C-alpha positions as CSV (number, residue, x, y, z in Angstrom):
1,M,0.1,23.5,-7.2
2,T,1.1,22.7,-3.7
3,A,1.5,19.0,-2.9
4,P,-0.5,17.8,0.1
5,A,1.5,17.5,3.4
6,P,2.5,13.9,4.2
7,R,0.4,12.3,6.9
8,P,2.1,11.9,10.2
9,P,2.9,8.3,11.2
10,T,-0.1,6.5,12.8
11,A,0.2,5.9,16.5
12,L,-0.1,2.4,17.7
13,A,-2.6,3.7,20.3
14,E,-5.0,4.4,17.4
15,V,-4.9,0.7,16.4
16,V,-5.3,-0.4,20.0
17,R,-8.3,1.9,20.6
18,A,-10.0,0.6,17.5
19,A,-9.3,-3.0,18.4
20,A,-10.8,-2.5,21.8
21,A,-13.9,-0.8,20.4
22,A,-14.4,-3.6,17.8
23,A,-14.1,-6.2,20.5
24,G,-16.5,-4.4,22.8
25,T,-19.5,-4.7,20.5
26,T,-21.4,-7.6,18.9
27,S,-22.8,-5.3,16.1
28,R,-21.1,-6.0,12.7
29,T,-22.2,-2.5,11.6
30,A,-20.5,-0.9,14.6
31,K,-17.4,-3.0,14.1
32,T,-17.2,-2.0,10.4
33,A,-17.7,1.7,11.2
34,T,-15.0,1.6,13.9
35,L,-12.4,-0.1,11.7
36,A,-13.2,2.0,8.6
37,G,-12.6,5.1,10.8
38,L,-9.1,3.8,11.6
39,L,-8.3,2.9,8.1
40,T,-9.2,6.5,6.9
41,Q,-6.4,7.8,9.1
42,L,-3.7,5.5,7.5
43,A,-1.3,6.2,4.7
44,P,-1.7,3.4,2.1
45,D,1.7,1.8,3.1
46,E,0.6,1.6,6.7
47,A,-2.5,-0.4,5.8
48,P,-0.9,-3.9,5.7
49,I,0.7,-3.3,9.1
50,A,-2.5,-2.3,10.7
51,V,-4.5,-5.1,9.1
52,G,-2.0,-7.6,10.3
53,L,-2.0,-6.3,13.8
54,L,-5.9,-6.3,14.0
55,L,-6.1,-9.9,12.7
56,G,-3.2,-11.1,14.8
57,R,-1.3,-12.1,11.7
58,P,1.8,-9.8,11.3
59,V,3.0,-9.2,7.7
60,Q,6.2,-10.8,8.7
61,G,4.6,-14.2,9.4
62,R,5.5,-16.3,12.4
63,L,7.9,-14.4,14.8
64,G,8.9,-17.3,17.0
65,V,7.9,-15.5,20.3
66,G,6.1,-17.4,23.0
67,W,4.9,-16.7,26.5
68,R,8.1,-17.5,28.1
69,T,10.1,-15.1,25.9
70,V,7.5,-12.3,26.4
71,R,7.6,-12.9,30.2
72,N,11.4,-12.6,30.2
73,E,11.5,-9.5,28.0
74,S,8.6,-7.5,29.3
75,G,9.1,-5.0,32.1
76,E,7.3,-1.9,33.3
77,P,5.1,-0.1,30.8
78,A,6.1,3.3,29.4
79,A,4.4,6.3,31.1
80,E,3.6,8.0,27.8
81,A,2.6,6.6,24.4
82,S,5.1,7.2,21.7
83,L,5.0,4.1,19.5
84,T,3.9,4.2,15.9
85,I,2.8,1.2,13.9
86,G,5.9,1.8,11.8
87,D,8.0,1.2,15.0
88,V,6.1,-2.0,15.6
89,D,6.7,-3.2,12.1
90,A,10.4,-2.5,12.2
91,A,10.7,-4.4,15.5
92,F,8.7,-7.4,14.1
93,T,11.0,-7.4,11.0
94,V,14.1,-7.8,13.3
95,L,12.3,-10.7,15.1
96,A,11.4,-12.4,11.9
97,N,14.7,-12.0,10.0
98,A,17.4,-12.1,12.7
99,A,19.6,-15.1,12.0
100,G,23.2,-16.3,12.7
101,P,25.7,-15.2,15.4
102,G,24.3,-12.6,17.6
103,S,20.7,-13.1,16.5
104,V,19.4,-14.0,20.0
105,T,20.8,-10.8,21.3
106,R,19.3,-8.7,18.4
107,R,15.9,-10.4,18.9
108,S,16.0,-9.8,22.6
109,A,16.9,-6.1,22.1
110,A,14.2,-5.6,19.5
111,L,11.4,-7.2,21.7
112,S,12.5,-5.6,25.0
113,G,12.9,-2.3,23.4
114,L,9.5,-2.4,21.8
115,L,7.8,-3.4,25.0
116,A,9.6,-0.9,27.1
117,R,8.2,1.9,24.9
118,A,4.6,0.6,25.1
119,V,2.1,1.9,27.6
120,S,0.1,-0.6,29.5
121,G,-2.8,-1.2,27.0
122,E,-0.2,-1.2,24.1
123,Q,1.8,-3.8,25.9
124,D,-1.1,-6.0,26.4
125,F,-2.2,-5.8,22.8
126,L,1.4,-6.4,21.5
127,I,1.7,-9.4,23.7
128,R,-1.5,-10.9,22.4
129,V,-0.4,-10.3,18.8
130,L,3.0,-11.9,19.5
131,T,1.5,-15.0,21.2
132,G,-1.5,-15.5,18.9
133,E,-4.1,-14.4,21.3
134,V,-5.8,-11.5,19.6
135,R,-9.5,-11.4,20.3
136,T,-10.7,-8.2,18.8
137,G,-13.7,-9.5,16.8
138,A,-12.0,-7.9,13.8
139,L,-12.6,-10.9,11.5
140,A,-11.4,-10.8,7.9
141,G,-14.9,-10.3,6.7
142,V,-15.6,-7.3,8.8
143,L,-12.2,-5.8,7.9
144,T,-12.9,-6.4,4.3
145,D,-16.2,-4.4,4.6
146,A,-14.4,-1.7,6.5
147,I,-11.8,-1.3,3.7
148,A,-14.6,-0.8,1.2
149,V,-16.3,1.8,3.4
150,A,-12.9,3.7,4.0
151,A,-12.1,3.7,0.3
152,G,-15.6,4.5,-0.8
153,L,-15.8,1.3,-3.0
154,P,-18.4,-1.4,-3.4
155,K,-18.0,-4.2,-0.9
156,D,-18.2,-6.9,-3.6
157,R,-15.3,-5.3,-5.5
158,V,-13.1,-5.3,-2.4
159,R,-14.1,-8.8,-1.5
160,R,-13.2,-10.1,-4.9
161,A,-9.8,-8.4,-4.8
162,A,-9.0,-9.8,-1.4
163,M,-10.0,-13.2,-2.6
164,L,-7.8,-13.1,-5.8
165,T,-4.8,-11.6,-4.0
166,G,-5.0,-13.8,-1.0
167,D,-3.7,-10.8,1.0
168,L,-6.2,-8.5,2.8
169,G,-3.4,-6.1,3.8
170,A,-2.2,-5.7,0.2
171,T,-5.9,-5.2,-0.8
172,A,-6.3,-2.5,1.8
173,R,-3.2,-0.7,0.6
174,A,-4.4,-0.8,-3.0
175,A,-7.9,0.4,-2.2
176,L,-6.6,3.3,0.0
177,A,-4.1,4.3,-2.7
178,G,-6.9,4.6,-5.2
179,D,-5.8,1.7,-7.4
180,D,-8.3,0.1,-9.8
181,L,-9.3,-3.1,-8.0
182,T,-11.1,-4.3,-11.1
183,R,-7.8,-5.0,-12.7
184,I,-6.9,-7.6,-10.2
185,D,-7.4,-11.0,-11.7
186,L,-6.6,-14.6,-11.0
187,T,-2.9,-15.2,-11.4
188,P,-1.4,-18.6,-11.4
189,G,1.3,-18.7,-8.7
190,T,-0.5,-16.3,-6.4
191,P,-2.7,-18.3,-3.9
192,V,-6.3,-17.1,-3.6
193,Q,-8.7,-17.2,-0.7
194,P,-10.9,-20.3,-1.1
195,M,-14.6,-20.2,-1.8
196,L,-16.3,-21.6,1.2
197,A,-19.6,-23.5,1.6
198,A,-22.6,-22.1,3.4
199,S,-25.5,-24.0,4.9
200,A,-29.2,-24.1,4.1
201,P,-32.2,-25.8,5.8
202,G,-32.8,-28.0,2.7
203,V,-32.1,-28.5,-1.0
204,D,-35.0,-26.2,-2.2
205,E,-33.8,-23.3,0.0
206,A,-30.2,-23.8,-1.3
207,V,-31.2,-23.8,-4.9
208,A,-33.4,-20.7,-4.3
209,V,-30.2,-18.9,-3.4
210,T,-27.8,-20.3,-5.9
211,G,-29.9,-20.9,-9.0
212,P,-28.8,-23.8,-11.2
213,A,-26.4,-25.9,-9.2
214,S,-24.3,-29.1,-9.4
215,V,-24.3,-31.7,-6.6
216,E,-21.2,-33.7,-5.7
217,Y,-20.2,-36.2,-3.1
218,K,-18.5,-34.6,0.0
219,L,-15.1,-36.2,0.2
220,D,-13.6,-35.9,3.6
221,G,-10.2,-34.6,2.8
222,A,-8.1,-31.5,3.2
223,R,-8.8,-28.5,1.0
224,L,-5.9,-27.9,-1.4
225,Q,-5.1,-25.4,-4.1
226,V,-2.6,-26.2,-6.7
227,H,-0.9,-23.7,-9.1
228,R,1.1,-24.3,-12.2
229,R,3.0,-21.4,-13.6
230,A,5.7,-21.7,-16.3
231,G,5.9,-25.4,-15.5
232,Q,6.5,-24.8,-11.8
233,V,3.9,-26.3,-9.4
234,R,3.1,-25.1,-5.9
235,A,0.4,-26.4,-3.5
236,Y,-1.3,-24.4,-0.8
237,T,-3.8,-25.2,2.1
238,R,-7.0,-23.5,3.0
239,S,-5.0,-21.0,5.0
240,L,-2.7,-20.4,2.0
241,A,0.3,-22.2,3.7
242,D,2.8,-23.6,1.2
243,V,2.8,-27.4,1.5
244,T,4.4,-28.2,-1.8
245,E,7.0,-30.4,-0.2
246,R,4.4,-32.4,1.7
247,V,2.4,-33.6,-1.5
248,P,5.1,-34.6,-4.0
249,E,2.6,-37.0,-5.7
250,I,0.3,-34.2,-6.5
251,V,3.0,-32.0,-7.7
252,D,4.3,-34.7,-10.0
253,L,0.7,-35.3,-11.3
254,V,-0.1,-31.7,-12.0
255,A,3.3,-31.1,-13.6
256,G,2.4,-33.8,-16.2
257,F,-1.0,-32.3,-17.2
258,P,-1.3,-31.0,-20.7
259,G,-1.6,-27.2,-21.4
260,G,-0.1,-24.2,-19.7
261,D,-0.7,-22.2,-16.5
262,L,-3.5,-23.4,-14.4
263,V,-5.1,-23.3,-10.9
264,L,-6.8,-26.4,-9.3
265,D,-9.0,-26.2,-6.2
266,G,-10.2,-29.3,-4.5
267,E,-9.7,-31.9,-1.8
268,T,-6.6,-34.1,-1.2
269,L,-7.1,-37.6,0.3
270,T,-4.5,-40.1,1.6
271,L,-5.2,-43.6,0.2
272,D,-4.4,-47.0,1.6
273,E,-2.9,-49.8,-0.3
274,S,-6.3,-50.8,-1.7
275,G,-7.2,-47.4,-2.9
276,R,-9.6,-46.6,-0.1
277,A,-9.5,-43.2,1.6
278,R,-7.7,-43.2,4.9
279,P,-9.4,-41.4,8.0
280,F,-9.3,-37.6,7.8
281,Q,-6.8,-37.3,10.6
282,E,-4.3,-39.3,8.6
283,T,-4.7,-37.0,5.7
284,M,-4.1,-34.0,7.8
285,S,-1.1,-35.5,9.5
286,R,0.6,-35.2,6.0
287,F,0.5,-31.5,6.3
288,G,1.9,-31.5,9.9
289,G,4.8,-33.6,8.9
290,H,3.9,-36.6,10.8
291,G,2.4,-38.8,8.2
292,D,4.1,-40.5,5.4
293,R,1.8,-43.5,4.4
294,G,0.0,-44.2,1.2
295,A,-0.6,-42.2,-1.9
296,C,-1.9,-38.7,-1.7
297,C,-4.6,-38.2,-4.3
298,A,-6.0,-34.7,-5.5
299,V,-9.6,-34.6,-6.4
300,G,-10.2,-31.4,-8.4
301,E,-13.5,-29.6,-7.9
302,L,-12.8,-26.5,-9.9
303,L,-10.3,-25.6,-12.6
304,R,-9.9,-21.9,-12.3
305,S,-8.0,-21.2,-15.4
306,A,-11.1,-19.2,-16.5
307,L,-12.6,-17.7,-13.4
308,R,-15.2,-15.6,-15.2
309,R,-16.6,-18.5,-17.2
310,P,-19.7,-20.4,-15.9
311,Q,-19.0,-23.3,-13.5
312,P,-20.1,-26.0,-16.1
313,D,-17.5,-24.7,-18.5
314,R,-14.8,-24.7,-15.9
């Protein structure tokens, strides 16, 4: 039996076209269809790259490139499109990893070389990705639905996998590769996308949607997710940034809990000397590295060591 021919590398132009089309419509259905069409063209290993570009969040993370750097390195656009998304990924990897003697030169060569090979529309798109100015309308929720359509899977299954991996690009790769997403489960040590609240006109309308529900005071703190695995504790923000070093009090507290591996999801508050909560801005300053006053107290809302068990049991 003859093996299928490998797919040719996906051109950056295809991602740019899909991003422009998604940004050009307010219809969620149309956005989803456009992005699903792009995803069906990708090899599974290309999916994380494309998802990162569409969301303006490269898989390499922060690249340390600002407007001044882009202005210095950008020149005339190329006459013909030749870039693939693999080329972009390789250049971004240099930007992210270059360190030590000669790193400035390597970064400059990678960025200028990338932009020199990009046609006008590609240059504009890459500059917006590099500077955090992507405005495609390709929100994570729309992309999640597009992944489901492209892979022929139920949307709820893809949404659950994306939540539990905390990585939409990795979820896209697994879905397009035909992996069994139902095998993905909560794993202490792997931050998960937080469950977020929705609004309702009143209590009756909310309960009509949720069914039996518990009611808690809203504490004006910062969302925090704390994982303990094999005795090691890590803390993550709502955006899944690792802030373990910023909350040593919580790390020490959770490290001393009985039992084994666990995941806590809740709010963290900065307290004053009397035990009263400080203003929200002071709690948030702890994560920015500018605050260092008072004790930081974790208020757990959910213990997710048993995700499939009913909320009262958790």
